[in-house]
C-alpha positions as CSV (number, residue, x, y, z in Angstrom):
1,M,-55.2,-27.8,7.7
2,I,-59.1,-26.7,7.4
3,I,-60.0,-25.5,10.8
4,Y,-63.7,-26.2,12.0
5,N,-65.5,-23.4,13.0
6,K,-69.2,-24.1,14.3
7,K,-70.3,-20.2,13.3
8,L,-69.9,-20.7,9.9
9,Q,-71.3,-24.3,9.5
10,N,-74.6,-22.7,8.3
11,K,-72.5,-21.0,5.7
12,I,-70.7,-23.6,4.5
13,G,-73.3,-26.2,4.6
14,I,-71.8,-29.1,6.4
15,N,-72.1,-30.0,10.1
16,F,-69.6,-31.0,12.3
17,D,-70.1,-35.0,11.8
18,D,-69.5,-34.1,8.2
19,Y,-66.8,-32.4,8.8
20,K,-64.9,-35.0,10.7
21,K,-65.8,-37.5,8.0
22,E,-63.9,-35.5,5.5
23,S,-61.3,-34.5,7.1
24,R,-60.0,-38.2,8.1
25,K,-59.7,-38.5,4.3
26,L,-56.5,-35.9,4.2
27,K,-53.3,-36.8,5.7
28,I,-52.6,-34.7,9.1
29,G,-49.9,-32.6,8.8
30,E,-49.9,-32.1,4.9
31,K,-50.5,-30.0,2.2
32,N,-54.2,-29.9,0.7
33,G,-55.4,-27.3,-1.7
34,K,-53.8,-24.4,-3.1
35,G,-50.4,-23.4,-2.1
36,K,-47.2,-21.9,-3.0
37,E,-43.5,-23.0,-2.3
38,Y,-40.5,-20.3,-1.8
39,I,-36.5,-20.9,-1.8
40,L,-35.3,-21.2,1.8
41,N,-35.4,-17.9,3.5
42,T,-36.3,-16.0,0.8
43,N,-39.3,-14.4,-1.1
44,I,-38.6,-15.9,-4.4
45,L,-41.4,-18.0,-5.7
46,I,-40.6,-21.4,-7.0
47,F,-44.1,-23.2,-7.3
48,E,-47.4,-22.5,-6.8
49,G,-50.4,-24.8,-7.6
50,E,-52.6,-27.7,-6.1
51,Y,-51.7,-30.2,-3.8
52,L,-53.6,-33.7,-2.4
53,N,-52.2,-35.1,0.6
54,G,-48.7,-33.5,0.5
55,R,-48.3,-34.0,-3.3
56,K,-48.5,-31.5,-6.3
57,N,-52.0,-32.6,-7.7
58,G,-53.8,-30.7,-10.3
59,K,-52.7,-27.2,-12.1
60,G,-49.0,-25.9,-11.2
61,K,-46.6,-24.0,-12.2
62,I,-42.6,-24.2,-11.3
63,Y,-40.6,-20.7,-11.9
64,Y,-37.1,-19.7,-12.3
65,D,-35.4,-17.3,-9.4
66,D,-36.7,-14.2,-11.6
67,E,-40.0,-15.7,-11.6
68,S,-40.0,-16.5,-15.6
69,I,-42.2,-19.7,-16.0
70,K,-40.1,-22.9,-15.6
71,F,-43.2,-25.4,-16.5
72,E,-47.1,-25.2,-16.4
73,G,-49.4,-28.1,-16.5
74,E,-51.0,-30.7,-14.5
75,Y,-49.5,-33.2,-11.7
76,F,-51.0,-36.4,-10.7
77,K,-49.6,-37.7,-7.0
78,G,-46.4,-35.6,-7.9
79,K,-45.9,-36.7,-11.3
80,I,-46.4,-34.5,-14.3
81,I,-49.1,-35.5,-16.5
82,E,-49.7,-32.6,-19.4
83,G,-48.1,-29.2,-20.0
84,K,-45.0,-27.6,-21.1
85,G,-41.7,-26.1,-19.9
86,Y,-39.5,-23.3,-20.9
87,D,-35.9,-22.2,-20.5
88,N,-35.4,-18.7,-18.7
89,Q,-35.3,-17.1,-22.2
90,G,-39.2,-18.2,-22.6
91,N,-38.2,-20.9,-25.2
92,E,-40.5,-24.1,-25.3
93,I,-37.9,-27.0,-24.6
94,L,-40.5,-29.6,-23.0
95,K,-44.4,-30.8,-24.0
96,I,-46.2,-33.6,-22.4
97,E,-49.4,-34.6,-23.5
98,R,-51.5,-37.0,-21.0
99,N,-51.6,-39.9,-23.2
100,G,-49.8,-39.1,-26.5
101,K,-46.7,-37.8,-28.4
102,G,-44.0,-35.4,-26.9
103,K,-40.7,-34.0,-26.4
104,E,-38.0,-33.2,-24.3
105,Y,-34.9,-30.6,-25.1
106,Y,-31.6,-29.7,-23.9
107,N,-31.2,-26.0,-23.1
108,N,-29.3,-25.9,-26.2
109,G,-32.3,-26.7,-28.4
110,K,-31.8,-30.3,-29.0
111,I,-33.9,-33.3,-27.9
112,Q,-33.5,-35.4,-25.0
113,F,-36.3,-37.3,-25.7
114,E,-38.9,-37.9,-28.5
115,G,-41.6,-40.5,-28.4
116,E,-44.8,-41.2,-26.4
117,Y,-45.8,-40.7,-22.8
118,Y,-48.4,-42.3,-21.0
119,N,-49.5,-41.0,-17.8
120,G,-47.1,-38.1,-17.7
121,R,-44.0,-41.2,-18.1
122,R,-42.0,-42.0,-20.9
123,W,-43.6,-45.0,-22.5
124,S,-41.8,-45.5,-26.0
125,G,-39.3,-43.8,-28.2
126,K,-35.5,-42.9,-28.3
127,G,-33.2,-40.9,-25.9
128,Y,-30.1,-38.5,-27.2
129,N,-27.4,-36.9,-25.4
130,Y,-26.9,-33.2,-25.6
131,E,-24.7,-33.4,-28.6
132,G,-27.8,-35.3,-30.7
133,K,-26.6,-38.9,-30.3
134,E,-28.8,-41.7,-29.8
135,E,-28.2,-43.1,-26.3
136,F,-31.1,-45.6,-25.8
137,E,-34.5,-46.6,-26.8
138,I,-37.4,-47.9,-24.3
139,K,-40.6,-49.8,-25.5
140,Y,-43.9,-49.9,-24.0
141,G,-42.1,-48.4,-20.7
142,S,-39.3,-50.9,-20.7
143,G,-35.7,-50.6,-21.1
144,N,-32.2,-49.3,-20.3
145,I,-32.5,-45.5,-19.9
146,K,-30.4,-42.5,-19.0
147,E,-31.8,-39.2,-17.7
148,Y,-30.2,-35.8,-18.1
149,F,-30.1,-32.5,-16.6
150,Y,-30.7,-29.3,-19.1
151,D,-27.1,-28.7,-19.5
152,G,-26.4,-32.4,-20.3
153,T,-25.2,-33.5,-16.9
154,L,-26.0,-37.1,-16.5
155,K,-28.9,-37.6,-13.9
156,F,-29.9,-41.3,-13.8
157,I,-28.5,-44.2,-15.6
158,G,-30.5,-47.8,-15.0
159,E,-33.4,-49.9,-16.0
160,Y,-37.2,-48.7,-16.4
161,F,-40.0,-50.6,-16.2
162,N,-43.7,-49.1,-16.8
163,G,-42.2,-45.8,-17.3
164,Q,-40.5,-45.8,-13.8
165,K,-37.2,-46.6,-12.6
166,N,-37.9,-50.6,-11.5
167,G,-34.4,-52.3,-10.8
168,K,-30.9,-51.3,-10.3
169,G,-30.2,-47.8,-11.1
170,K,-27.4,-44.9,-10.2
171,E,-28.4,-41.2,-9.6
172,Y,-25.7,-38.3,-10.1
173,N,-25.9,-34.4,-8.7
174,Y,-25.7,-31.3,-10.9
175,S,-21.6,-31.6,-10.7
176,G,-22.0,-35.4,-12.2
177,E,-20.8,-36.7,-9.0
178,L,-22.5,-40.6,-8.0
179,I,-25.0,-40.1,-4.9
180,F,-27.1,-43.4,-4.8
181,E,-26.6,-46.6,-6.4
182,G,-29.0,-49.5,-5.6
183,D,-32.4,-51.1,-6.3
184,Y,-35.6,-49.0,-7.3
185,I,-39.1,-50.2,-7.3
186,N,-41.8,-48.3,-8.8
187,G,-39.5,-44.6,-9.0
188,E,-38.7,-45.2,-5.4
189,K,-35.7,-46.6,-3.5
190,N,-36.4,-50.2,-2.3
191,G,-34.0,-52.6,-1.6
192,K,-30.3,-52.2,-1.1
193,G,-28.2,-49.4,-1.6
194,I,-25.4,-47.0,-0.8
195,E,-25.6,-43.3,-0.8
196,Y,-22.2,-41.2,-1.2
197,F,-20.9,-38.1,-0.3
198,Y,-19.1,-35.9,-3.2
199,D,-15.9,-37.4,-3.1
200,G,-17.0,-41.4,-2.9
201,K,-16.9,-42.0,0.5
202,I,-20.1,-43.8,1.8
203,M,-22.6,-41.7,3.5
204,F,-25.2,-44.5,4.3
205,E,-25.3,-48.4,3.5
206,G,-28.2,-50.3,3.7
207,E,-31.9,-51.4,2.6
208,Y,-34.9,-48.8,1.6
209,L,-38.6,-49.1,1.8
210,N,-40.3,-46.7,-0.1
211,G,-37.4,-44.3,-0.9
212,K,-36.8,-43.8,2.9
213,K,-33.7,-45.5,4.8
214,W,-34.9,-48.6,6.6
215,N,-32.2,-50.7,7.8
216,G,-28.8,-49.5,7.9
217,K,-25.7,-47.5,8.8
218,G,-24.8,-43.7,8.5
219,L,-21.2,-42.7,8.4
220,N,-19.1,-39.5,9.0
221,S,-16.3,-37.7,7.0
222,I,-13.9,-39.8,8.6
223,G,-15.8,-43.3,8.5
224,M,-17.2,-43.2,11.9
225,Q,-20.6,-44.5,12.2
226,V,-22.9,-41.5,13.2
227,L,-26.4,-43.1,12.4
228,E,-28.4,-46.1,12.6
229,I,-31.6,-47.4,11.5
230,I,-33.7,-50.5,12.5
231,N,-36.7,-51.2,10.7
232,G,-37.0,-47.9,9.9
233,K,-36.2,-46.3,13.3
234,G,-33.4,-44.8,15.2
235,K,-31.4,-41.8,16.3
236,G,-28.2,-40.1,14.7
237,K,-26.4,-37.4,12.0
238,E,-27.9,-36.8,9.0
239,Y,-25.3,-35.1,6.2
240,D,-25.5,-33.9,2.7
241,N,-23.5,-34.8,-0.3
242,Y,-20.5,-32.3,1.1
243,Y,-20.0,-33.6,4.6
244,R,-22.5,-30.4,6.4
245,K,-24.8,-31.6,9.0
246,I,-28.5,-30.9,8.2
247,Y,-30.0,-33.3,10.8
248,R,-29.7,-34.6,14.4
249,G,-32.5,-36.4,16.1
250,E,-34.9,-39.4,16.2
251,Y,-36.3,-41.3,13.4
252,E,-39.5,-43.3,12.7
253,N,-40.8,-45.0,9.9
254,G,-37.5,-44.0,7.8
255,E,-38.4,-40.3,8.5
256,R,-37.6,-37.6,11.0
257,S,-39.9,-37.9,14.1
258,G,-39.2,-37.1,17.5
259,K,-36.8,-34.7,19.1
260,G,-34.6,-33.0,16.4
261,K,-32.6,-30.4,15.0
262,E,-32.0,-28.9,11.5
263,Y,-29.3,-27.2,9.8
264,Y,-29.0,-25.1,6.8
265,Y,-25.8,-23.2,5.1
266,K,-25.2,-20.4,2.6
267,S,-22.8,-21.9,0.5
268,N,-23.0,-25.4,-1.8
269,N,-19.7,-25.0,-3.0
270,I,-17.5,-26.9,0.0
271,K,-15.5,-29.1,-1.8
272,D,-11.8,-28.8,0.2
273,I,-12.2,-31.5,2.7
274,N,-9.1,-29.9,5.0
275,Q,-10.8,-26.6,5.1
276,L,-13.8,-28.4,5.8
277,N,-12.4,-29.9,8.7
278,K,-10.9,-26.5,9.9
279,N,-14.2,-25.2,9.6
280,I,-15.6,-28.1,11.7
281,L,-13.0,-27.2,14.5
282,L,-13.6,-23.7,14.3
283,R,-16.9,-24.1,15.2
284,K,-16.4,-26.4,17.9
285,L,-14.0,-23.1,19.3
286,N,-17.0,-20.9,18.8
287,K,-15.2,-19.3,16.2
288,I,-17.5,-19.3,13.1
289,N,-21.2,-19.8,13.1
290,F,-21.2,-22.5,10.6
291,S,-24.7,-22.5,10.0
292,D,-27.4,-20.0,8.4
293,S,-30.0,-20.8,10.3
294,S,-31.7,-23.9,12.3
295,F,-34.5,-25.6,13.7
296,K,-34.7,-27.2,17.1
297,G,-38.1,-28.9,18.0
298,K,-40.3,-31.8,17.3
299,F,-40.8,-33.8,14.0
300,L,-43.8,-36.0,13.1
301,Y,-43.9,-37.9,9.5
302,G,-40.7,-36.1,8.5
303,E,-42.5,-32.6,9.1
304,K,-41.8,-30.2,11.9
305,N,-45.0,-31.0,14.5
306,G,-44.8,-29.2,18.3
């Protein structure tokens, strides 16, 4: 946030009324201007660049953990519209022109997608799997498409229209596990959908609006209801893909809003549900500290406020 200072108004050439008028254009509590992002609880830089209303907008760079460049280019409303991507050896694996031809590569050097882009979106061209076999073709932003991680693991399969996810689709995590299936509009979850835990059990089932949970119920590892959202409002617990609690509190407009707690964990490799249940029991008995760190306080628009 820009903090107005009367002592500076002559130096910067703007009076208080002008300041109030301009500041209304920026959403309260969201990133605007130049900034940097780091891995949680570390000093490892993962992004630096420009923001507008909380989204990457303008020039930016993404980094690997060793601070070598992963991508550099330009963004518009959070979307890449132009730039180049590199593997951790510095080899170019992605090139996107603002409106023109481009290629995306896997980490084995083979082409993942080749064709034309429009405003950073795949528009017309062909997609290939990790072995180089043709998987799909889209024309003028429309078709049935597959997206892969750079190691060839399936990331998304579904329908495209206007160069975005539109229609039915499925999302997968880095381990190849289904984490969501449902309806999309303009690249966001919109309509009916289901989120899953790593072992296929339902995490949340209901309706989404602009990517946010809007109406539905959330479940825990034993199928007990722990969350209910009605018209974007509710109260309950939220878990990650491996049954670990990540939030407990209130929601409004489909986002964390009101009183709540966030939880963070050291490991992403908990897959033994029996061990997990044992850990939960030990935690209740105060035998182990299950969380790495946590936050307790107030939220607004999905961000910590207060």
